[in-house]
C-alpha positions as CSV (number, residue, x, y, z in Angstrom):
1,M,-30.8,24.9,-22.6
2,D,-29.1,27.7,-20.9
3,I,-27.6,27.3,-17.4
4,S,-27.0,30.5,-15.5
5,A,-24.8,30.9,-12.4
6,G,-27.9,30.5,-10.2
7,N,-28.8,27.1,-11.6
8,S,-25.9,25.1,-10.2
9,G,-27.3,22.3,-8.2
10,G,-30.6,22.4,-10.0
11,P,-32.2,19.6,-11.9
12,L,-31.3,18.8,-15.5
13,I,-34.5,17.6,-17.2
14,D,-35.2,16.0,-20.6
15,S,-38.1,16.9,-22.9
16,Y,-40.4,14.5,-21.0
17,G,-39.8,16.2,-17.7
18,H,-37.6,13.4,-16.2
19,V,-34.7,14.4,-14.1
20,I,-31.6,13.1,-15.8
21,G,-28.9,15.0,-13.9
22,V,-27.8,17.7,-11.5
23,N,-26.4,20.9,-13.0
24,T,-22.9,21.6,-11.6
25,A,-21.0,24.2,-13.6
26,T,-20.8,26.4,-16.7
27,F,-17.5,26.9,-18.5
28,T,-16.6,30.6,-19.0
29,R,-13.5,32.1,-20.5
30,K,-11.1,33.4,-17.8
31,G,-11.8,37.1,-17.0
32,S,-14.7,37.4,-19.5
33,G,-17.6,36.3,-17.4
34,I,-19.3,35.2,-20.6
35,S,-20.6,31.6,-20.9
36,S,-19.2,29.6,-23.8
37,G,-22.3,27.4,-23.8
38,V,-20.5,24.4,-22.4
39,N,-22.3,23.1,-19.3
40,F,-21.6,20.2,-16.9
41,A,-23.9,18.0,-14.9
42,I,-23.7,14.9,-12.7
43,P,-25.7,12.0,-14.1
44,I,-28.8,11.2,-12.0
45,D,-27.7,7.6,-11.4
46,T,-24.5,8.9,-9.8
47,A,-26.4,11.4,-7.7
48,V,-28.9,8.8,-6.5
49,R,-26.0,6.5,-5.4
50,I,-23.9,9.2,-3.7
51,V,-26.5,11.5,-2.0
52,P,-27.5,9.1,0.8
53,Y,-23.8,8.8,1.8
54,L,-23.4,12.6,1.8
55,I,-26.5,12.9,4.1
56,V,-25.4,10.2,6.6
57,Y,-21.6,10.5,6.6
58,G,-20.9,13.9,5.1
59,T,-18.7,12.3,2.5
60,P,-19.4,10.1,-0.5
61,Y,-17.6,7.2,1.1
62,A,-19.1,5.1,4.0
63,D,-15.7,3.8,5.1
64,R,-13.7,7.0,4.9
65,F,-13.0,7.4,8.6
C-alpha cells in the first residue's frame, strides 16, 4: 500500500475491507521529499477509544481540566 501526503487521516483497510487503523504519517528523508516506504497508523482500537473524548472535550483526556 502506498500512502501519499493527502492520505493522512484516512482509513487503513485490510484485504477484507475492514478498517484496521487511521493513517497518520509517511517517513521521508529530510530535504528529499521522497517517501522511504515507511508509513505509520493509529490502530483502530485506539482511535475508537480516543475519538469520543476528542469530540466532547477537545482532548483525549476527560479529566484534563
